[in-house]
N, C-alpha and C positions, 0 to 999 in steps of 0.2 A: 695481790696475785689470787686468782681464782683457783678453786679445787681442780679445775680442768687442766691446769698447766703444771708441769714439772720443769724446773729450771736447773740445768747443769751450770752451777755458778762459776766454776773455775776451769775445768778441763774439757776441751773439745773431745778428747779421746773417750772420756767417761760418757759424755752426751751421745757420742757416736754408738757406744756399746748399748746404752739405754734404748736408743732408736732401733736397735736390732732385736729387742726382746720379743716382739711379736713373731718375728721369723724364727728365732731360736726355740721358742716354746709353742710353735704352731701345732705340733702333734700331741701336746699335753692337754687332755680334756679338762683338767682341773684349773690350769693357769692360762690357757690359750687366750681367752677373752680379756682377762685382766692384764696380761702381758701386752696385748695389742693396744689396750687403752693407755697404758704407761708409755709405750713406744710412740704412739701418736701425739702424746702431750709433751714429749721432750723437746726442749728448745734451748739453744745456747743463750747464755746470759746477755751477750752483746746484741743478739737478734731480739731477745726479749725487750731490752732497753730501747732499741730502735723502733719498736712497735708502739711505744708509749710516749706521750708528751713528757718532756723533762721538767721536773720541779726543782732541780738542783742547779744553783748558779756555779758556773765554771769559770775559773780565772785563767789568765794567760799562761801558756807554756811556750816561751819563745825558743823552740827547738825544732830540729828537722828529725822526723821519725819515719822509719821504714816499717811497714806492716807486712808480716809474713802470714799468709793464709795457711792454717794447719790443714793437712790432708783430711784428718778426721772431721774437720768442720766443713770443708768443701764437698767432699765425697760422701762422708758418713751421714752428715746432717743437712746436706744440700744447701748450705748457707753461702751467700755470695756477698755482694757489696754492702748489704744491710748490716753485716757483721762489724763494719767500720763506721757506720753512719754516725753514731754518737760521738766517736773520736773527732769527726770533722767539725763538731760544734765547739771544740776547744779553741779559744782565741789564741792567735799567734803560732799555733802548732802547724808546721808544714808536714802534712801526712802524705807519704809516697807509698803506693802499693808496690811490693817487690816483684819485678818481672824476672823470670816467668813464674807466676804464682801457682802454676799447675805442677811445678817441679818439687818433689818431696825433699825435705831437708835431710832425710836419712834416718830419722828416729823411728817413726811408724810403729809405735807400740814396742814389740820386742825385735823388730827388724834389725836394730843396731846391735843387738846381742846375737841374733842367729846369723846375720850376714854382715859381720863387722867391716869387712873390706869395702863392700859396696856402700854401706852406710857412711863410712869415712869419706869415700869419694863424693857422695851426694852432699855431705856436710861441708866438705871443702869447697865444692862448686857453689853452694848456697851462700857460704861466707864470702866468697869472692864477689858474688852479685851484690851482697850487702855493702861490702867495702867500696865497690865502684860508685855507689850512690852517696857516699860520705855522710852517713846520718850521725846524729848525736845519740840517738837511742834506736833500738829495735823492738818491735811489738809482736808478740806471738801468743795465741790463745790456748796453747796446749803445753803442759809441763815438759813433755818429751821433746818438743820442738825447742822450748826454752833452753833445756839442758844441752841439746845438740848444737844449737846456734851459739850459745855461750862458750862451749868447748872449742868450737872452730873459729870463733871470733876473738877470743882471748879477753883479757881484762880491760882492754881499751874501749870496749863497747858494753853498754848496759842494755840487757834484754829484760823487758817488762811484759807482764800480762796486761791486756787492755784495761781491765778493772783497776790495776795499779796506776795506770796513767790517768784514768778518770778520777781516782782518789786524789792524786797530785793536783789535778786541775781544780777539784772541789776545795782542797786546802788552800790553793793560791787565791781563791775568791774570798777567803775569810779575812 
């Protein structure tokens, strides 16, 4: 990784916040330029991996996985299909993008705390969409989404971060 890039390794929400530093500190003469450089170098870990050739052998994961695009990833970091590109290289994994992917799960940072009724309804609707696809696992790149989906799906569904799924595939190759 070059000095030019800052990678948000785990949380789409954190990456989204880092991407806003330039805007948030635009009026601060001391930090404005540094904040803008940091904001411009922020990249989601999955996007970072998609931009580079893989040197890691991935073993088969014979499961059906539903991928939920975190709002922070799509809207905050402007990441799209490239966020799931590396997951598509896992042998035997059936990867389905969850429609409608522009519908929030209801977590949205503190939204589920400040607007619990609406957040519950959004979570319920998202869980219903997941169940309709009958997956073995659900994949979400933001811890808030992870918690929200797990709460509304219950114990019968496993929710993983994409990096956890890649690690599992790496272990399967050994």
